[in-house]
C-alpha positions in Angstrom: -0.1 0.0 -0.1 1.5 3.1 -0.9 2.7 5.8 1.8 0.7 8.8 3.0 2.6 11.7 2.0 2.1 14.3 4.9 3.1 17.1 2.3 -0.1 16.7 0.9 -2.7 19.6 1.6 -6.2 19.1 1.0 -9.3 21.5 2.0 -11.3 20.3 4.7 -14.2 20.4 2.3 -12.4 18.0 0.0 -11.0 15.8 2.4 -13.6 13.0 1.8 -13.4 13.4 -2.1 -9.6 12.9 -1.6 -9.5 10.0 0.5 -12.1 8.2 -2.3 -10.1 9.0 -5.1 -6.8 8.0 -3.4 -8.1 4.7 -2.2 -9.3 3.8 -5.9 -5.6 5.2 -6.9 -3.3 3.5 -4.2 -5.3 0.2 -5.2 -4.2 0.3 -8.7 -0.8 1.6 -8.2 0.0 -1.1 -5.9 -0.9 -4.0 -8.0 0.0 -2.3 -11.2 2.6 0.4 -10.8 5.0 1.6 -8.0 5.5 4.0 -5.0 6.4 7.0 -7.1 3.4 7.0 -9.2 1.4 6.6 -6.3 3.2 9.5 -4.6 2.6 11.6 -7.6 -0.9 10.6 -8.0 -1.3 12.1 -4.5 0.2 15.2 -5.3 -2.1 15.5 -8.6 -5.4 14.7 -6.8 -4.3 17.1 -3.9 -3.8 20.1 -6.2 -7.0 19.1 -8.0 -8.4 19.0 -4.8 -7.4 22.7 -3.7 -8.9 24.2 -7.0 -11.2 27.1 -6.1 -14.0 25.2 -7.6 -12.7 22.0 -7.8 -13.5 19.4 -10.8 -13.7 16.4 -8.8 -16.6 17.8 -6.7 -18.5 16.9 -10.2 -18.5 13.3 -11.9 -17.6 9.8 -10.9 -14.8 9.3 -8.3 -13.1 6.5 -10.6 -13.3 8.3 -13.6 -11.2 11.0 -11.9 -9.1 8.3 -10.2 -8.4 6.8 -13.7 -7.8 9.9 -15.5 -5.3 11.0 -12.7 -3.2 7.9 -13.1 -3.7 8.2 -17.0 -2.3 12.2 -16.7 0.7 11.4 -14.4 1.4 8.1 -16.8 1.2 10.0 -20.3 3.9 12.4 -18.4 6.3 9.5 -17.7 5.4 7.5 -21.0 3.6 4.8 -19.1 1.7 3.3 -22.4 5.4 2.9 -23.8 5.8 -0.7 -24.2 9.7 0.1 -23.9 9.4 1.9 -19.9 9.0 0.1 -16.8 6.5 0.0 -15.7 4.3 -0.3 -18.6 0.2 -0.4 -18.7 -2.0 -0.9 -21.6 -4.4 2.0 -22.0 -7.3 0.0 -22.5 -6.7 -2.0 -19.6 -6.1 1.2 -17.4 -9.7 2.5 -18.7 -11.2 -0.9 -18.0 -9.8 -0.8 -14.4 -11.7 1.7 -13.6 -14.8 0.5 -15.5 -14.7 3.7 -18.1 -14.1 3.8 -22.1 -10.3 4.5 -22.8 -12.1 7.8 -24.6 -13.5 8.7 -21.6 -10.4 8.3 -19.0 -8.3 9.9 -21.6 -10.6 12.6 -22.0 -10.8 13.2 -18.3 -6.6 13.1 -18.5 -6.5 15.6 -20.9 -8.6 18.2 -18.6 -6.3 17.2 -15.6 -3.2 17.8 -17.9 -5.0 21.3 -18.8 -6.1 22.3 -15.3 -2.8 21.5 -13.5 -0.5 22.7 -16.5 1.0 19.3 -17.0 3.4 18.7 -19.9 6.5 16.2 -20.6 8.9 19.0 -19.9 7.9 19.7 -16.4 10.1 18.2 -14.0 7.3 18.4 -11.2 5.5 15.4 -12.8 8.0 12.9 -13.7 9.0 10.0 -11.5 11.9 10.7 -9.3 13.6 7.9 -10.6 13.7 9.0 -14.1 14.4 12.6 -13.6 18.5 12.7 -14.2 18.3 10.4 -17.2 15.3 12.2 -19.2 16.7 14.8 -21.4 13.2 16.0 -22.0 13.2 17.5 -18.2 16.3 19.4 -18.8 15.6 20.9 -21.8 15.9 24.9 -22.0 15.4 27.3 -24.2 18.5 29.8 -23.9 19.6 32.6 -26.2 16.9 31.1 -28.5 18.1 27.7 -28.7 16.8 24.6 -27.0 19.7 23.1 -24.8 20.3 20.6 -22.2 20.6 22.7 -19.4 22.9 19.9 -17.4 25.6 20.9 -20.1 25.5 24.7 -19.2 27.9 26.6 -16.8 26.8 26.3 -13.3 25.6 29.9 -13.2 23.3 29.5 -15.7 21.7 26.5 -14.2 21.4 28.0 -10.9 19.1 31.0 -12.8 17.3 28.1 -14.4 16.6 26.3 -11.1 15.7 29.3 -9.5 12.9 30.1 -12.1 11.6 26.4 -11.6 12.9 25.3 -15.3 14.9 22.5 -14.0 14.5 20.4 -10.8 17.9 21.1 -9.1 21.5 22.1 -10.2 23.0 19.3 -11.9 26.3 20.7 -11.8 26.2 20.6 -8.1 25.3 16.9 -8.4 28.2 15.8 -10.2 
């Protein structure tokens, strides 16, 4: 069973909905994914619950659960057979009792609401951050570059702007 993340905050009015969604996602992550996925799903669910007019107040809890996992999985290439863990999109949707198109559409809504994209390190599995060229790609002087190859001073600025997960030069 995934561990509860104590840094996740949810308004009291949304606690029950959060708990219902997390019960479903934790069960799925325990059986089919891993702890890293579960933690990112917790963060995404909490972020949705904190929205001023939280979208999770309406609609099926199971569709939200499947959509959140799909959204996090989309960012982490969950549906790519060359990655591990890998999940078939149809099977993910079926696990939540929904059509693939329904869960896919909910995922798109979630990604839009949370401004999730495959260049955003906040939604990457921690174990994949260092090896992902997408996470480290930044625009510098009009060129797309791998921030890991830039001078430390530039990395510091990129980190302070939230563009990269940490100052890579300090890690090596």
